[in-house]
N, C-alpha and C positions, 0 to 999 in steps of 0.2 A: 593450875596456873600455866604449866607448860603447854597444855593443849590450847589454852586461850591465846598464849603467845604465838604458837604455830599458826592458829587460825588468823590472828592479826597479821602475821607476816605474809600469809597467802593472800589476804585481802589487799595488803599494800602492793604486792606484786601484780595482782590483777588490776589494781587501779593504775599502776604505772603502764601496763600494757594498753589499757583503754586510753590513757592520756596520749601515749605514743601513736596509737591508731588515729585518734582525733586530730593530732597535729599533721599526720600524713594526709588525711582527707581534706583538712583545711588548706594544705599546700596545693593539693590537686585541684580543689574547687577554685582556689585563687588563681591557679594557672589557667584554667578554663575560662574564668571571668576575664583574664587579661588577653585572651585571643581576640584579635581585631575582627570586626564583622566580615571583612573580606575573606579571612581564613575560614571562619565558620561557614560562609557561603559556599566555599569550595568543598568543605566536608559535607554539607547538606546535599549538594548535588550528587555526591558519591553515594548518599543514603537512598536515593530514589530507586524504586524497582526497575529492573532492566526491561522496560516496555515503553513504547512510544506514547501510549495512552494509558492513563491510570484510572482504576476504579476506586473511588474514595473509600478509605477505611481508616478508622481510628488507630489501628494496629500497625499501619504502614506509613512511611514518609510519603508526602510531606505533612500530613495531618498529625502523625505521631510526634514530629519535631515541635509542634506547637504546645505539647502537653508536658514537656520536660521542666521548663522553668520560664519565668517571665522574659528573660533576655533572649532565650532561644526562640520563644514565640514571636517576639518583636522582629528578630532577624528573619525568621522563616516567612512571616507574613509580608515583610518588606521585600522579599525576593519574588518578583513577578514571574521569573523564569520557572519557578517550581510549580506554577499553577496553570501552565499553558496547554497541557494535553490531558484530556479527561474523557471518560466514557460516561455518557448520560443514560442511565438505566433506571427508570422510575416505575415503581409499582403504583398503579392508580389508587390503591386502597390507602396510601399514605402520601398522596401527592403534595399536600401543603408543606409537610415537614421536609420531604425530599427536595422540593423546589427551593425552600429556604436555604438548605445546605449547599445546593448547587449554585445558587445565586451568590452566596458568600464566597464560594470557591472561585467563580468566574470573576468577581470583583477584584480579587487579589491578583489577577493577571494584569490589571491596569490596562495599559495600551499595547501590551505585547500581542503578536499574532497568535490566534487560537487554533489548535488542532483538535477537532471534536469527533467522537463517535456517538451517534444517536441511535438508540434502539427504539424503534417506533412500533408500538402495539396498537390495538384497536382504540380509536378515539384519542390517541396521544398527540396527534399532529398539532392541534390547536394549543394545547398546553405547552408543548415543546417550543412552538413559535413564540409564545408570550415570554417564556424563559430566556430565549436567545435574543429577543428584540433589542435589549439595551447593549448587546455586545456584537451586533451584526457587522459593524465596521471592522471588527478585529478578526473575524473568522477567515482564515486563509486555507485551511484544510478541513474537509467535511466528509465523513463516512456515514451514510444512512443505511441502517440494517432494518429491512422491512419484514414484519411478521403479520402483515395485513395487506389485503388487496381488495379493491383498487387503491392506488397510492395517490394521496392528495398532494401532488407535487407543488402546487402553487403556494402552499403554506410554508414549506420548509426551504424551497429553492428561490423564493422571491426576495429580491432586494438584499443581495450579499455582495457589496461592492468590492471587497478585498479578496474574494475567493480565488484561489490558485489551483487547488486540487479537489476533485469531487469523485467519490466512489459510492455507488449504489448497489447494495446486495439484497436480493429478493428471495424469499423462501417459496413464494408462489410465482407462477408465470406472470411476468410484468410486460405485457404487450405495449408497444410504443403507440399509445393513443394520441390523438391530436392535442389533448390537454397536456400530456406529458411532454410531447415534442415542443409545445409552446413554452413550457416552463424551461426546458433546456435552451431554447433559442434566446431566452431573456437573460441567460447567465452573463456575467460581466466579461469584458475583454481581457481581464486579468487572468482568467482561467487558462491553465497550461496543461493539466493532466485530467483526463476523464476516463472513468472505468465503470463498467456495469458488469456485475457477476450474478450468477444464478440463472434460473430458467426464464430468460428474457430474450427478446429478439428485435433487431432493427431491420426494417424493410426500406425499400426505395423512398417511399413517401416520407417516412420519419427522418431519414438522413437529409433529404432535401429540405424539410421543414426546419431542421436545426442548423441550416446553412451558416448563419452569422457566427456560430461558435467555432466551427471547424477551423476557420482561417487562422486562429490564434493558438491552437493547441500544438503541443510538442509531443504528447503521449496520448494514445487512444488504445483502450482495451474494451472491446464490446463484442457481443454475439450478433451475427448477421444471418440472413436467410439465403443469400445468393453470392457466389464467389466474385461475380463481376462488380459487386458493391465495394470490393477492395479498391478497385481502380477509381471508383467514384469518390471514396474517402480520400485517396491520395490527391485527386484533383482539387477537392475542396480544402485540403489541409496542406498548403505549400510549406508550412513550418514544421511539419511532422518529422521527428527524429526516431520515434519508436511507435510501432503498430503491432498490436496483438489481437488476433481475430479468432473467434470461435464460430464455425459454420454449423448452423442448426436449423431445424424446421425448414427443410428444403422446399423451395418454391419451384414447381414444375414448369414455370413460364420459360419461353425461349430466351436463351442467354447468349449475349454477344460480348466480345471483349475488344475494346478499342486500344490500340497501342498507346502507351503512355510512359514517360520517363519522369521520375521523381528524384531530384538532385540532393535532397537533404536527408532522406530516410537512412538511418544507420542500423536499426534493429527491427527485425521482422519475424514474427512468430505466428504460425497458422496451424490450427487444430481442426480437423474435420470430424464432426460428431455424426455425420451421415455418410459413412464411407461407401455404402451400397449404392448411393445415388449420385455422388459427386466426383468419384475418382476419375472419370473420363473428362472432366472439365479442367483439371489442373494443367494438362499440356497447353491448352489455349491460354490459361492465365500466365504461365511463364513465357509463352511466345509473345504476349502483349506487353509484359513489364520490362522496364530497364531501370536499374537502381545503381547508379555509378558510385554512390557513397556508402553502400551497404557494408557493414562490418560484422554483423551477427545474424544468422538465420536459423530458425528452429521449425521443424515440421513434425506433425503427429497425425497418425491415422489417415494417411494418404495412400490409397491402394488403387491401382498399381502406381509405383513411383515413376514419374515421367523423366527418366534418366536423360534421354537425348535432348528433350526440350529444356531441361534444367541446365545441362551442359552448355547449350547454345545461349541460354539466359546469362550464365556466368561470363561467357566469352564476349557477349554483346555489352554487358554492363561494365566489364573491366573494373570491377570494384575491389577495394582493399579488404575482402572478406577474411576475417581472422578466426571465426568460430562457426562451424556448421554442425548442428545438432539434429540427429535423426532420432526422434522420440518413438514411443511405443506405436506400433501399427504402421511403421515405414520399413520396408524391406529393400535393402541394397546389398550389393556384393562388394567384396574387397576390391575387385578390379574397377568397379564403378567409382568407388570412393577415391581410389588412387588417380583416376582420371581427373577428378575435381582438384586434387592436390597438384597435379601437373599444370593445370590451368592457373591456379593461384598458389604460388610458392608460400611455404610456411603456414599453410592452412591447418587448423586444428579441427579434425573431424571426430565428433563424439557420437558413439552408438549408445542409445538409451538402454538401461537394464530391463525395460519392459519387453525387449525382444527375447530375453532369456537365453541368448546364445553364449554370452561371455560374462565374466565378472572380474573386475579389477585388473584388466590386462590392457597394455598398450604396446604398439610397435611403431618404430620410426621408419619412414620411407625416405626416399632420396631428398624430398623437398619439404615434407611436413610430417605430421603425426596423426595416427588413427588410434583413438582410445575407446576401449570397451569398458564402460564404468558400471 
């Protein structure tokens, strides 16, 4: 009997602990249910992965939030801002199922601007276009990653009236064919940022063919075949505030530089992928350019560095340059860098670690600073 009484007492204690635990959980659940949708929305935004574009996954927000309970699902689906940035990566073997999932995702964005990354494999362009067609008026940012060549630009770039940013990344050489140039020229006047990455090249004819687009752009990042095309781009893009150029596939044609002043350009980055052929052309480039509003300049793989011409360019431009970055492949002396600082007080000169001369060191001059990072 004593053993039975002890067992009964243990069961009563266990029951009390279970009841106490249930009451605590009920209180917690009740508190969560009392959270207003606005507070839940703030929490849900914090749950998103730290990435601009999301790859749909049932184990990550926002899809994970729809699987917790009915109320969380209703709040998450009602938040269009959770569904505005997505990576569209579809395996052709399961196109129908994937297309259904992506279509449901995109519909949840409602009327919010969309930022999309499209991974385009062989024969994908037609299917991708059909998927995006109902949402074409929402697409404000588009990054197309190409794993196939040639690129059917007409399908993915046609009729995007709200597009503001376009990035094209190619794994194979993407030559600027007349068809591609025509597709670029038809892009809407809302476009402000245009970037092409990978083994591609823009020549004189392509830049001229895309003429209607350049006038509205504020940021351009493209590879070109001749340094004098930089001046052509500046002439065609009066609104440009940022220009990043990669020189590649050097054209041996005779090159001339016409003097030109661009009053809006603030950031200029130039990288020379053919240093054996183009180094002697940069003195002419700096002699021709005047950039009175320039605030940041970065140079890479320019040999030899045209010190005197660049110093004259700075004096002529009289620009508020605050950052001068000498990247890998540019050799300058401390004396030369100090001359630039004398011309532009409080200039911050940065020496790229690719030179291998210094690490983590900086020194102050009378007017500015030289950093060896």
